[in-house]
N, C-alpha and C positions, 0 to 999 in steps of 0.2 A: 245601525240600530235595528233590532228585529222588529217585524211589523207589529207584534203585540205591545212592545215597548213604545213604539211610535203612536199607536192608538191610545195607550194609557196617557201618554204625554199630551195628546190632543184633548182628551177628556179632562185632564187636570187644568189645561189652559182655558177650556170652555167653562168649567165650573168656576174658576177664579173670575173670569170675565162676567159671568152671571151674577156673582156676588157683588162685583163693582157696580154693575147696572142696577141691581136691586137696591143697594145703598143709595145710589144717585137718585133713583126714581122715588125712594121713600122721602127724600128731601125735596122732591118735586123740582129737581134741577134738570136742565137740558144738558146735552154734551157741551154746548157753548158755555154754560155756567161752570161746569167742571173744568173746562179748558182755562177759563179766566182765573179760577181759584187755585188750580194746580200748576199752571204755566206749561201744561203739556198740550201739544197740538191736538185739535179735535179729531183729525184723521187718525192719529196714533191712538187716541182714546177709543175710537170706533174699532180699530183693529184689536186692541186689547180686550174690549168687551166681547167681541165676536170669537175670541180665542184663536185668531189667525196668526198672532205673533207671540213670541215668548219674551215678555218684558223683563227688564232687569229689576232686581229687588229695590234698587234706589228709586226707580220710576214708580213701582207699586207703592213704596213708602210715601212718595209725594202725593199720590192719589188718596191713600188712606188718610194722610194729614188733612188734605183738602176736604174730605168727607167727614172728618172728625171721628174716625173709627180706628180701632186697634189694627195694626198691620196683620196680626195673626188671624183676624176675622176674614180679611181679604184672602190671605194665603191658604188657610185651611178650613175656614167656615166657623161659625159661632159654636157649633156643637163640639168641635175639636179644640177650639182655642182655650 
């Protein structure tokens, strides 16, 4: 993957993680709360929120369901959804 593609992919992951964190924090949930509601390990959630891993769509869908928001909002943001 060319460096500019890798950088764009990293920005995409970080933006998605920020949207997850923002939704979680708007509910005043801790990572532990989201872990309990989604069934996804807290460490994995931390990695997704930081953008350090590229999560599968199914994992992101579980997070969106737990947060009570549309998957598209997590994937592309409210302005694009």
